Structure formats: C-alpha cells, structure tokens
N, CA, C and O atoms as a GROMACS GRO file, in nm:
protein
  548
    1MET      N    1   7.512   3.268   0.266
    1MET     CA    2   7.485   3.167   0.165
    1MET      C    3   7.610   3.081   0.147
    1MET      O    4   7.722   3.132   0.144
    2ASP      N    5   7.589   2.953   0.134
    2ASP     CA    6   7.700   2.861   0.122
    2ASP      C    7   7.709   2.804  -0.020
    2ASP      O    8   7.719   2.683  -0.040
    3CYS      N    9   7.706   2.892  -0.118
    3CYS     CA   10   7.713   2.851  -0.259
    3CYS      C   11   7.855   2.872  -0.310
    3CYS      O   12   7.907   2.984  -0.308
    4ILE      N   13   7.915   2.765  -0.357
    4ILE     CA   14   8.054   2.775  -0.403
    4ILE      C   15   8.067   2.870  -0.522
    4ILE      O   16   8.167   2.941  -0.533
    5PHE      N   17   7.968   2.873  -0.611
    5PHE     CA   18   7.978   2.963  -0.727
    5PHE      C   19   7.960   3.109  -0.686
    5PHE      O   20   8.025   3.197  -0.742
    6CYS      N   21   7.874   3.136  -0.587
    6CYS     CA   22   7.861   3.273  -0.536
    6CYS      C   23   7.993   3.317  -0.472
    6CYS      O   24   8.033   3.432  -0.485
    7LYS      N   25   8.060   3.224  -0.404
    7LYS     CA   26   8.189   3.254  -0.342
    7LYS      C   27   8.296   3.279  -0.449
    7LYS      O   28   8.384   3.362  -0.428
    8ILE      N   29   8.288   3.209  -0.561
    8ILE     CA   30   8.382   3.233  -0.671
    8ILE      C   31   8.359   3.373  -0.727
    8ILE      O   32   8.455   3.447  -0.748
    9VAL      N   33   8.234   3.409  -0.752
    9VAL     CA   34   8.202   3.542  -0.804
    9VAL      C   35   8.251   3.651  -0.708
    9VAL      O   36   8.301   3.755  -0.751
   10ALA      N   37   8.237   3.627  -0.578
   10ALA     CA   38   8.277   3.725  -0.477
   10ALA      C   39   8.428   3.728  -0.454
   10ALA      O   40   8.478   3.813  -0.379
   11GLY      N   41   8.502   3.637  -0.517
   11GLY     CA   42   8.646   3.633  -0.499
   11GLY      C   43   8.690   3.564  -0.371
   11GLY      O   44   8.807   3.574  -0.334
   12GLN      N   45   8.600   3.496  -0.303
   12GLN     CA   46   8.633   3.426  -0.180
   12GLN      C   47   8.699   3.291  -0.206
   12GLN      O   48   8.769   3.238  -0.120
   13ILE      N   49   8.676   3.237  -0.324
   13ILE     CA   50   8.737   3.112  -0.368
   13ILE      C   51   8.805   3.141  -0.500
   13ILE      O   52   8.744   3.202  -0.588
   14PRO      N   53   8.930   3.100  -0.517
   14PRO     CA   54   8.998   3.129  -0.643
   14PRO      C   55   8.939   3.054  -0.762
   14PRO      O   56   8.884   2.944  -0.747
   15SER      N   57   8.951   3.115  -0.878
   15SER     CA   58   8.907   3.053  -1.002
   15SER      C   59   8.993   3.106  -1.115
   15SER      O   60   9.064   3.206  -1.100
   16VAL      N   61   8.986   3.039  -1.228
   16VAL     CA   62   9.051   3.089  -1.349
   16VAL      C   63   8.943   3.156  -1.432
   16VAL      O   64   8.875   3.093  -1.512
   17LYS      N   65   8.928   3.286  -1.409
   17LYS     CA   66   8.825   3.365  -1.478
   17LYS      C   67   8.867   3.385  -1.622
   17LYS      O   68   8.982   3.417  -1.651
   18ILE      N   69   8.771   3.365  -1.714
   18ILE     CA   70   8.800   3.391  -1.856
   18ILE      C   71   8.714   3.506  -1.910
   18ILE      O   72   8.747   3.562  -2.015
   19TYR      N   73   8.606   3.540  -1.840
   19TYR     CA   74   8.521   3.652  -1.885
   19TYR      C   75   8.433   3.694  -1.769
   19TYR      O   76   8.392   3.613  -1.685
   20GLU      N   77   8.404   3.825  -1.766
   20GLU     CA   78   8.312   3.877  -1.666
   20GLU      C   79   8.248   4.004  -1.719
   20GLU      O   80   8.314   4.086  -1.783
   21ASP      N   81   8.118   4.019  -1.692
   21ASP     CA   82   8.051   4.146  -1.716
   21ASP      C   83   7.964   4.174  -1.595
   21ASP      O   84   7.979   4.109  -1.492
   22ASP      N   85   7.875   4.270  -1.606
   22ASP     CA   86   7.798   4.309  -1.487
   22ASP      C   87   7.700   4.202  -1.439
   22ASP      O   88   7.659   4.205  -1.323
   23ARG      N   89   7.662   4.108  -1.526
   23ARG     CA   90   7.563   4.006  -1.487
   23ARG      C   91   7.615   3.863  -1.488
   23ARG      O   92   7.555   3.775  -1.426
   24THR      N   93   7.726   3.838  -1.558
   24THR     CA   94   7.770   3.700  -1.577
   24THR      C   95   7.918   3.682  -1.546
   24THR      O   96   7.995   3.779  -1.537
   25PHE      N   97   7.956   3.556  -1.530
   25PHE     CA   98   8.094   3.521  -1.497
   25PHE      C   99   8.124   3.388  -1.566
   25PHE      O  100   8.045   3.294  -1.556
   26ALA      N  101   8.236   3.380  -1.635
   26ALA     CA  102   8.278   3.256  -1.701
   26ALA      C  103   8.415   3.216  -1.646
   26ALA      O  104   8.504   3.299  -1.634
   27PHE      N  105   8.429   3.088  -1.615
   27PHE     CA  106   8.554   3.041  -1.556
   27PHE      C  107   8.578   2.895  -1.594
   27PHE      O  108   8.488   2.824  -1.636
   28MET      N  109   8.703   2.855  -1.578
   28MET     CA  110   8.743   2.720  -1.615
   28MET      C  111   8.692   2.619  -1.512
   28MET      O  112   8.694   2.644  -1.392
   29ASP      N  113   8.646   2.504  -1.562
   29ASP     CA  114   8.601   2.395  -1.475
   29ASP      C  115   8.724   2.328  -1.414
   29ASP      O  116   8.820   2.302  -1.486
   30ILE      N  117   8.722   2.299  -1.284
   30ILE     CA  118   8.838   2.236  -1.221
   30ILE      C  119   8.839   2.084  -1.240
   30ILE      O  120   8.935   2.018  -1.202
   31ASN      N  121   8.732   2.030  -1.298
   31ASN     CA  122   8.725   1.888  -1.333
   31ASN      C  123   8.690   1.877  -1.481
   31ASN      O  124   8.582   1.829  -1.516
   32PRO      N  125   8.781   1.921  -1.568
   32PRO     CA  126   8.746   1.933  -1.710
   32PRO      C  127   8.730   1.799  -1.781
   32PRO      O  128   8.805   1.704  -1.759
   33ARG      N  129   8.629   1.795  -1.868
   33ARG     CA  130   8.611   1.679  -1.957
   33ARG      C  131   8.713   1.683  -2.070
   33ARG      O  132   8.760   1.579  -2.116
   34THR      N  133   8.747   1.805  -2.115
   34THR     CA  134   8.848   1.827  -2.218
   34THR      C  135   8.920   1.958  -2.186
   34THR      O  136   8.876   2.033  -2.099
   35ASP      N  137   9.029   1.984  -2.256
   35ASP     CA  138   9.095   2.113  -2.243
   35ASP      C  139   8.998   2.222  -2.286
   35ASP      O  140   8.936   2.214  -2.392
   36GLY      N  141   8.985   2.324  -2.203
   36GLY     CA  142   8.896   2.435  -2.235
   36GLY      C  143   8.759   2.426  -2.174
   36GLY      O  144   8.681   2.520  -2.186
   37HIS      N  145   8.726   2.314  -2.106
   37HIS     CA  146   8.594   2.300  -2.042
   37HIS      C  147   8.576   2.414  -1.943
   37HIS      O  148   8.657   2.433  -1.852
   38CYS      N  149   8.469   2.489  -1.962
   38CYS     CA  150   8.444   2.605  -1.875
   38CYS      C  151   8.296   2.613  -1.841
   38CYS      O  152   8.213   2.542  -1.897
   39LEU      N  153   8.267   2.703  -1.748
   39LEU     CA  154   8.130   2.724  -1.701
   39LEU      C  155   8.093   2.870  -1.718
   39LEU      O  156   8.177   2.959  -1.703
   40VAL      N  157   7.967   2.895  -1.748
   40VAL     CA  158   7.913   3.031  -1.752
   40VAL      C  159   7.799   3.035  -1.652
   40VAL      O  160   7.710   2.950  -1.655
   41ILE      N  161   7.803   3.135  -1.562
   41ILE     CA  162   7.703   3.146  -1.456
   41ILE      C  163   7.650   3.289  -1.448
   41ILE      O  164   7.717   3.383  -1.490
   42PRO      N  165   7.530   3.305  -1.392
   42PRO     CA  166   7.485   3.440  -1.357
   42PRO      C  167   7.551   3.479  -1.226
   42PRO      O  168   7.576   3.394  -1.141
   43LYS      N  169   7.580   3.606  -1.210
   43LYS     CA  170   7.633   3.653  -1.082
   43LYS      C  171   7.525   3.646  -0.974
   43LYS      O  172   7.555   3.617  -0.858
   44LYS      N  173   7.402   3.672  -1.011
   44LYS     CA  174   7.291   3.666  -0.917
   44LYS      C  175   7.255   3.519  -0.895
   44LYS      O  176   7.234   3.445  -0.991
   45HIS      N  177   7.248   3.478  -0.771
   45HIS     CA  178   7.221   3.337  -0.739
   45HIS      C  179   7.083   3.294  -0.786
   45HIS      O  180   6.982   3.356  -0.752
   46SER      N  181   7.080   3.188  -0.862
   46SER     CA  182   6.957   3.120  -0.903
   46SER      C  183   6.991   2.972  -0.908
   46SER      O  184   7.081   2.933  -0.981
   47PRO      N  185   6.922   2.889  -0.831
   47PRO     CA  186   6.958   2.747  -0.826
   47PRO      C  187   6.944   2.672  -0.958
   47PRO      O  188   7.033   2.594  -0.994
   48THR      N  189   6.834   2.694  -1.031
   48THR     CA  190   6.808   2.613  -1.151
   48THR      C  191   6.743   2.699  -1.260
   48THR      O  192   6.713   2.816  -1.239
   49LEU      N  193   6.721   2.637  -1.373
   49LEU     CA  194   6.650   2.701  -1.483
   49LEU      C  195   6.508   2.740  -1.440
   49LEU      O  196   6.453   2.840  -1.489
   50PHE      N  197   6.450   2.663  -1.350
   50PHE     CA  198   6.316   2.693  -1.301
   50PHE      C  199   6.312   2.823  -1.222
   50PHE      O  200   6.207   2.886  -1.212
   51ASP      N  201   6.425   2.863  -1.165
   51ASP     CA  202   6.432   2.977  -1.074
   51ASP      C  203   6.487   3.105  -1.136
   51ASP      O  204   6.454   3.214  -1.091
   52ILE      N  205   6.570   3.094  -1.237
   52ILE     CA  206   6.642   3.210  -1.290
   52ILE      C  207   6.545   3.307  -1.358
   52ILE      O  208   6.455   3.266  -1.431
   53GLU      N  209   6.566   3.435  -1.333
   53GLU     CA  210   6.484   3.538  -1.399
   53GLU      C  211   6.521   3.544  -1.547
   53GLU      O  212   6.635   3.519  -1.584
   54GLU      N  213   6.423   3.578  -1.629
   54GLU     CA  214   6.443   3.577  -1.774
   54GLU      C  215   6.557   3.668  -1.818
   54GLU      O  216   6.634   3.631  -1.906
   55GLU      N  217   6.570   3.785  -1.757
   55GLU     CA  218   6.677   3.878  -1.795
   55GLU      C  219   6.814   3.820  -1.763
   55GLU      O  220   6.910   3.839  -1.839
   56GLU      N  221   6.823   3.750  -1.650
   56GLU     CA  222   6.950   3.688  -1.613
   56GLU      C  223   6.983   3.573  -1.709
   56GLU      O  224   7.098   3.556  -1.749
   57LEU      N  225   6.881   3.497  -1.746
   57LEU     CA  226   6.900   3.387  -1.840
   57LEU      C  227   6.948   3.440  -1.976
   57LEU      O  228   7.038   3.382  -2.037
   58GLN      N  229   6.888   3.548  -2.021
   58GLN     CA  230   6.931   3.608  -2.148
   58GLN      C  231   7.076   3.653  -2.141
   58GLN      O  232   7.152   3.635  -2.237
   59ALA      N  233   7.115   3.711  -2.028
   59ALA     CA  234   7.254   3.755  -2.012
   59ALA      C  235   7.349   3.636  -2.013
   59ALA      O  236   7.455   3.641  -2.075
   60VAL      N  237   7.310   3.529  -1.945
   60VAL     CA  238   7.394   3.408  -1.944
   60VAL      C  239   7.409   3.354  -2.086
   60VAL      O  240   7.520   3.320  -2.127
   61MET      N  241   7.301   3.346  -2.160
   61MET     CA  242   7.309   3.290  -2.294
   61MET      C  243   7.392   3.377  -2.388
   61MET      O  244   7.459   3.325  -2.477
   62ALA      N  245   7.388   3.508  -2.370
   62ALA     CA  246   7.473   3.596  -2.450
   62ALA      C  247   7.620   3.568  -2.418
   62ALA      O  248   7.704   3.567  -2.507
   63THR      N  249   7.651   3.545  -2.290
   63THR     CA  250   7.788   3.514  -2.252
   63THR      C  251   7.828   3.374  -2.299
   63THR      O  252   7.944   3.351  -2.333
   64VAL      N  253   7.734   3.282  -2.301
   64VAL     CA  254   7.762   3.148  -2.355
   64VAL      C  255   7.808   3.162  -2.500
   64VAL      O  256   7.907   3.100  -2.540
   65LYS      N  257   7.738   3.242  -2.579
   65LYS     CA  258   7.774   3.262  -2.720
   65LYS      C  259   7.912   3.326  -2.731
   65LYS      O  260   7.995   3.279  -2.809
   66LYS      N  261   7.939   3.432  -2.655
   66LYS     CA  262   8.071   3.497  -2.659
   66LYS      C  263   8.182   3.399  -2.620
   66LYS      O  264   8.288   3.396  -2.681
   67THR      N  265   8.155   3.320  -2.517
   67THR     CA  266   8.255   3.225  -2.469
   67THR      C  267   8.278   3.115  -2.572
   67THR      O  268   8.392   3.074  -2.594
   68ALA      N  269   8.173   3.068  -2.635
   68ALA     CA  270   8.188   2.966  -2.739
   68ALA      C  271   8.275   3.018  -2.854
   68ALA      O  272   8.360   2.946  -2.905
   69LEU      N  273   8.252   3.142  -2.893
   69LEU     CA  274   8.334   3.201  -3.000
   69LEU      C  275   8.480   3.216  -2.957
   69LEU      O  276   8.571   3.196  -3.037
   70ALA      N  277   8.502   3.252  -2.830
   70ALA     CA  278   8.639   3.263  -2.780
   70ALA      C  279   8.706   3.126  -2.776
   70ALA      O  280   8.824   3.114  -2.810
   71LEU      N  281   8.632   3.023  -2.737
   71LEU     CA  282   8.687   2.886  -2.738
   71LEU      C  283   8.725   2.844  -2.880
   71LEU      O  284   8.830   2.785  -2.902
   72LYS      N  285   8.638   2.875  -2.974
   72LYS     CA  286   8.665   2.841  -3.114
   72LYS      C  287   8.791   2.911  -3.163
   72LYS      O  288   8.875   2.850  -3.229
   73GLN      N  289   8.803   3.039  -3.131
   73GLN     CA  290   8.919   3.119  -3.173
   73GLN      C  291   9.048   3.068  -3.108
   73GLN      O  292   9.150   3.053  -3.175
   74ALA      N  293   9.043   3.041  -2.979
   74ALA     CA  294   9.164   3.006  -2.904
   74ALA      C  295   9.208   2.862  -2.923
   74ALA      O  296   9.328   2.834  -2.929
   75LEU      N  297   9.111   2.768  -2.934
   75LEU     CA  298   9.146   2.626  -2.932
   75LEU      C  299   9.117   2.552  -3.062
   75LEU      O  300   9.166   2.441  -3.082
   76ASN      N  301   9.038   2.612  -3.150
   76ASN     CA  302   9.002   2.550  -3.278
   76ASN      C  303   8.951   2.406  -3.263
   76ASN      O  304   9.003   2.315  -3.328
   77PRO      N  305   8.851   2.384  -3.177
   77PRO     CA  306   8.798   2.249  -3.160
   77PRO      C  307   8.720   2.205  -3.283
   77PRO      O  308   8.680   2.286  -3.366
   78ASP      N  309   8.698   2.073  -3.293
   78ASP     CA  310   8.617   2.018  -3.401
   78ASP      C  311   8.468   2.040  -3.375
   78ASP      O  312   8.387   2.038  -3.468
   79GLY      N  313   8.434   2.061  -3.249
   79GLY     CA  314   8.295   2.082  -3.210
   79GLY      C  315   8.288   2.135  -3.068
   79GLY      O  316   8.391   2.162  -3.006
   80LEU      N  317   8.167   2.149  -3.018
   80LEU     CA  318   8.147   2.201  -2.884
   80LEU      C  319   8.021   2.136  -2.826
   80LEU      O  320   7.916   2.138  -2.890
   81THR      N  321   8.033   2.081  -2.708
   81THR     CA  322   7.918   2.030  -2.636
   81THR      C  323   7.883   2.132  -2.528
   81THR      O  324   7.969   2.173  -2.450
   82SER      N  325   7.756   2.173  -2.525
   82SER     CA  326   7.710   2.258  -2.416
   82SER      C  327   7.598   2.183  -2.345
   82SER      O  328   7.514   2.119  -2.409
   83PHE      N  329   7.598   2.192  -2.212
   83PHE     CA  330   7.491   2.128  -2.137
   83PHE      C  331   7.466   2.201  -2.007
   83PHE      O  332   7.551   2.273  -1.956
   84GLN      N  333   7.344   2.179  -1.955
   84GLN     CA  334   7.298   2.248  -1.836
   84GLN      C  335   7.206   2.152  -1.762
   84GLN      O  336   7.116   2.094  -1.823
   85LEU      N  337   7.228   2.133  -1.632
   85LEU     CA  338   7.155   2.034  -1.552
   85LEU      C  339   7.073   2.103  -1.444
   85LEU      O  340   7.114   2.206  -1.391
   86ASN      N  341   6.957   2.046  -1.411
   86ASN     CA  342   6.866   2.105  -1.313
   86ASN      C  343   6.817   1.999  -1.216
   86ASN      O  344   6.739   1.912  -1.253
   87GLY      N  345   6.862   2.008  -1.092
   87GLY     CA  346   6.818   1.915  -0.988
   87GLY      C  347   6.903   1.790  -0.980
   87GLY      O  348   6.972   1.754  -1.075
   88ARG      N  349   6.898   1.725  -0.864
   88ARG     CA  350   6.979   1.605  -0.840
   88ARG      C  351   6.945   1.491  -0.937
   88ARG      O  352   7.034   1.416  -0.977
   89ALA      N  353   6.819   1.479  -0.974
   89ALA     CA  354   6.780   1.372  -1.067
   89ALA      C  355   6.847   1.389  -1.203
   89ALA      O  356   6.862   1.293  -1.279
   90ALA      N  357   6.889   1.513  -1.235
   90ALA     CA  358   6.958   1.543  -1.360
   90ALA      C  359   7.109   1.552  -1.340
   90ALA      O  360   7.181   1.594  -1.430
   91ASN      N  361   7.156   1.515  -1.221
   91ASN     CA  362   7.299   1.516  -1.186
   91ASN      C  363   7.357   1.655  -1.164
   91ASN      O  364   7.478   1.674  -1.176
   92GLN      N  365   7.274   1.754  -1.131
   92GLN     CA  366   7.326   1.886  -1.096
   92GLN      C  367   7.395   1.874  -0.961
   92GLN      O  368   7.334   1.828  -0.863
   93LEU      N  369   7.521   1.915  -0.954
   93LEU     CA  370   7.599   1.903  -0.831
   93LEU      C  371   7.610   2.034  -0.754
   93LEU      O  372   7.621   2.032  -0.631
   94VAL      N  373   7.606   2.147  -0.824
   94VAL     CA  374   7.613   2.278  -0.759
   94VAL      C  375   7.480   2.349  -0.784
   94VAL      O  376   7.438   2.366  -0.898
   95ASP      N  377   7.416   2.390  -0.675
   95ASP     CA  378   7.284   2.452  -0.685
   95ASP      C  379   7.293   2.601  -0.720
   95ASP      O  380   7.248   2.687  -0.645
   96HIS      N  381   7.353   2.627  -0.834
   96HIS     CA  382   7.362   2.762  -0.891
   96HIS      C  383   7.359   2.740  -1.041
   96HIS      O  384   7.442   2.667  -1.096
   97TYR      N  385   7.263   2.801  -1.108
   97TYR     CA  386   7.247   2.782  -1.252
   97TYR      C  387   7.381   2.798  -1.323
   97TYR      O  388   7.453   2.894  -1.299
   98HIS      N  389   7.414   2.703  -1.410
   98HIS     CA  390   7.538   2.713  -1.486
   98HIS      C  391   7.529   2.632  -1.615
   98HIS      O  392   7.458   2.532  -1.624
   99VAL      N  393   7.603   2.680  -1.715
   99VAL     CA  394   7.610   2.614  -1.844
   99VAL      C  395   7.753   2.567  -1.864
   99VAL      O  396   7.848   2.644  -1.851
  100HIS      N  397   7.768   2.439  -1.896
  100HIS     CA  398   7.899   2.382  -1.929
  100HIS      C  399   7.926   2.401  -2.077
  100HIS      O  400   7.838   2.379  -2.160
  101LEU      N  401   8.047   2.441  -2.111
  101LEU     CA  402   8.093   2.446  -2.250
  101LEU      C  403   8.216   2.355  -2.258
  101LEU      O  404   8.317   2.379  -2.191
  102VAL      N  405   8.206   2.251  -2.340
  102VAL     CA  406   8.311   2.150  -2.350
  102VAL      C  407   8.360   2.143  -2.494
  102VAL      O  408   8.291   2.087  -2.580
  103PRO      N  409   8.478   2.199  -2.523
  103PRO     CA  410   8.532   2.186  -2.658
  103PRO      C  411   8.554   2.039  -2.690
  103PRO      O  412   8.592   1.960  -2.604
  104ARG      N  413   8.529   2.002  -2.816
  104ARG     CA  414   8.539   1.861  -2.855
  104ARG      C  415   8.629   1.846  -2.976
  104ARG      O  416   8.631   1.930  -3.066
  105TRP      N  417   8.703   1.736  -2.976
  105TRP     CA  418   8.788   1.699  -3.088
  105TRP      C  419   8.758   1.555  -3.125
  105TRP      O  420   8.728   1.473  -3.038
  106ALA      N  421   8.765   1.524  -3.252
  106ALA     CA  422   8.743   1.388  -3.298
  106ALA      C  423   8.836   1.295  -3.221
  106ALA      O  424   8.956   1.320  -3.211
  107GLY      N  425   8.780   1.188  -3.167
  107GLY     CA  426   8.860   1.090  -3.095
  107GLY      C  427   8.903   1.133  -2.956
  107GLY      O  428   8.996   1.075  -2.901
  108ASP      N  429   8.837   1.234  -2.896
  108ASP     CA  430   8.880   1.281  -2.764
  108ASP      C  431   8.841   1.186  -2.650
  108ASP      O  432   8.884   1.205  -2.537
  109GLY      N  433   8.760   1.085  -2.680
  109GLY     CA  434   8.725   0.984  -2.580
  109GLY      C  435   8.612   1.023  -2.487
  109GLY      O  436   8.572   0.943  -2.403
  110VAL      N  437   8.561   1.144  -2.498
  110VAL     CA  438   8.451   1.187  -2.413
  110VAL      C  439   8.322   1.134  -2.473
  110VAL      O  440   8.292   1.158  -2.590
  111ASP      N  441   8.244   1.062  -2.393
  111ASP     CA  442   8.119   1.005  -2.443
  111ASP      C  443   8.003   1.057  -2.359
  111ASP      O  444   7.980   1.009  -2.248
  112LEU      N  445   7.932   1.153  -2.411
  112LEU     CA  446   7.816   1.209  -2.343
  112LEU      C  447   7.685   1.165  -2.410
  112LEU      O  448   7.578   1.214  -2.375
  113ARG      N  449   7.695   1.074  -2.505
  113ARG     CA  450   7.576   1.029  -2.576
  113ARG      C  451   7.490   0.940  -2.487
  113ARG      O  452   7.537   0.885  -2.388
  114HIS      N  453   7.368   0.928  -2.524
  114HIS     CA  454   7.277   0.836  -2.458
  114HIS      C  455   7.212   0.750  -2.566
  114HIS      O  456   7.193   0.795  -2.679
  115ALA      N  457   7.178   0.630  -2.529
  115ALA     CA  458   7.114   0.539  -2.625
  115ALA      C  459   6.972   0.589  -2.654
  115ALA      O  460   6.899   0.628  -2.562
  116LEU      N  461   6.934   0.587  -2.780
  116LEU     CA  462   6.798   0.626  -2.818
  116LEU      C  463   6.701   0.515  -2.780
  116LEU      O  464   6.730   0.397  -2.796
  117GLN      N  465   6.586   0.555  -2.730
  117GLN     CA  466   6.482   0.460  -2.695
  117GLN      C  467   6.355   0.503  -2.766
  117GLN      O  468   6.310   0.617  -2.752
  118ALA      N  469   6.297   0.411  -2.843
  118ALA     CA  470   6.173   0.443  -2.913
  118ALA      C  471   6.063   0.470  -2.811
  118ALA      O  472   6.048   0.396  -2.714
  119GLY      N  473   5.988   0.576  -2.833
  119GLY     CA  474   5.879   0.610  -2.743
  119GLY      C  475   5.746   0.561  -2.795
  119GLY      O  476   5.732   0.528  -2.912
  120ASP      N  477   5.648   0.556  -2.708
  120ASP     CA  478   5.512   0.520  -2.742
  120ASP      C  479   5.446   0.644  -2.802
  120ASP      O  480   5.428   0.744  -2.732
  121PRO      N  481   5.409   0.640  -2.931
  121PRO     CA  482   5.353   0.760  -2.996
  121PRO      C  483   5.232   0.818  -2.923
  121PRO      O  484   5.218   0.940  -2.916
  122GLU      N  485   5.145   0.735  -2.870
  122GLU     CA  486   5.026   0.785  -2.800
  122GLU      C  487   5.064   0.853  -2.670
  122GLU      O  488   5.007   0.957  -2.634
  123LYS      N  489   5.159   0.797  -2.599
  123LYS     CA  490   5.204   0.859  -2.475
  123LYS      C  491   5.274   0.992  -2.505
  123LYS      O  492   5.258   1.089  -2.431
  124ILE      N  493   5.352   0.997  -2.613
  124ILE     CA  494   5.419   1.122  -2.654
  124ILE      C  495   5.316   1.230  -2.683
  124ILE      O  496   5.330   1.344  -2.640
  125LYS      N  497   5.210   1.193  -2.757
  125LYS     CA  498   5.104   1.289  -2.789
  125LYS      C  499   5.034   1.339  -2.662
  125LYS      O  500   5.011   1.459  -2.647
  126ALA      N  501   5.000   1.247  -2.571
  126ALA     CA  502   4.930   1.284  -2.449
  126ALA      C  503   5.017   1.374  -2.361
  126ALA      O  504   4.969   1.473  -2.306
  127THR      N  505   5.144   1.339  -2.348
  127THR     CA  506   5.235   1.421  -2.266
  127THR      C  507   5.254   1.558  -2.330
  127THR      O  508   5.255   1.659  -2.260
  128GLY      N  509   5.268   1.562  -2.462
  128GLY     CA  510   5.281   1.688  -2.534
  128GLY      C  511   5.160   1.778  -2.513
  128GLY      O  512   5.174   1.900  -2.498
  129ALA      N  513   5.042   1.719  -2.513
  129ALA     CA  514   4.920   1.796  -2.492
  129ALA      C  515   4.916   1.855  -2.351
  129ALA      O  516   4.873   1.969  -2.333
  130ARG      N  517   4.960   1.778  -2.251
  130ARG     CA  518   4.964   1.829  -2.112
  130ARG      C  519   5.061   1.946  -2.101
  130ARG      O  520   5.032   2.044  -2.033
  131ILE      N  521   5.176   1.935  -2.166
  131ILE     CA  522   5.275   2.042  -2.160
  131ILE      C  523   5.224   2.165  -2.233
  131ILE      O  524   5.236   2.277  -2.183
  132ALA      N  525   5.166   2.146  -2.352
  132ALA     CA  526   5.113   2.259  -2.430
  132ALA      C  527   5.005   2.333  -2.350
  132ALA      O  528   4.998   2.455  -2.355
  133ALA      N  529   4.921   2.259  -2.278
  133ALA     CA  530   4.816   2.321  -2.199
  133ALA      C  531   4.872   2.403  -2.084
  133ALA      O  532   4.810   2.501  -2.042
  134ALA      N  533   4.988   2.365  -2.033
  134ALA     CA  534   5.051   2.439  -1.923
  134ALA      C  535   5.095   2.578  -1.965
  134ALA      O  536   5.108   2.666  -1.880
  135PHE      N  537   5.119   2.601  -2.093
  135PHE     CA  538   5.157   2.734  -2.142
  135PHE      C  539   5.046   2.836  -2.120
  135PHE      O  540   5.075   2.955  -2.105
  136SER      N  541   4.921   2.793  -2.117
  136SER     CA  542   4.811   2.887  -2.103
  136SER      C  543   4.774   2.913  -1.956
  136SER      O  544   4.682   2.990  -1.928
  137LYS      N  545   4.844   2.849  -1.864
  137LYS     CA  546   4.812   2.868  -1.721
  137LYS      C  547   4.892   2.978  -1.660
  137LYS      O  548   4.878   3.006  -1.542
   0.00000   0.00000   0.00000
C-alpha cells in the first residue's frame, strides 16, 4: 500500500507523534495552519468517512476529544477548528481518513469561513426528504 499515513503509523516515515493508542494515532501536521495544527487518524486504513468502520470512527473521535483537551491545556487557544474532508471534490489530499485540529487565536489570520448562500426552501425540503428516505434502505 502506498499510503503516506499508513507509512507514518508503521514508522517508515518520520512524524512528530503526540498520541497513540491501539487504534489511533495523532501527529503534527507538516503544513500547519497555526501552531499546534495536528491530525488524528485511525491506524487501520480507511480512505474516507464513507469507508471507515463505525468502531474505528468512534475510536478516532475519542482521540479527537483527548487531543483537543491536550491542545487546550498546552497552548490555551481562543478556539479550535476541526475539519475532515472526503474525496477530491472536498479537497481531501491524502486518501486515509483523518481529522484536522487547528488551534485558533483571535487575529491569527486563518480564514476558513465560507460565504453563506440562501437556499431554495423547496429544494432543501425535497433534498432532505431524499436523504431521510435513504436511512430506511
């Protein structure tokens, strides 16, 4: 497998590890948006949210919480941005499920906001109904 994150977990590529347990691995991002920007990944390879097993996802989210608390303790940020991308259309660059944790400070210059666009209420209702119906399939 040619997955850079799997190679990091296996110790084949160096990383700055900040936490590890039997299912998850947290390490510093080498292209940080702010000081403390880190990633939390499952050790078991799963490309996206669509692919990850529920137990692995739960383990990742537990580590996300632990890591967020460690960031708060160590760096005392004003806030924290967490995000997770799935597929090229969403700008996912590494095909291994991962959650970004980005400590934030007032005036840090990082702009991850998007402009709000008013939606068509009827289209929102119709799309919502299609999604709700998919839960029963």
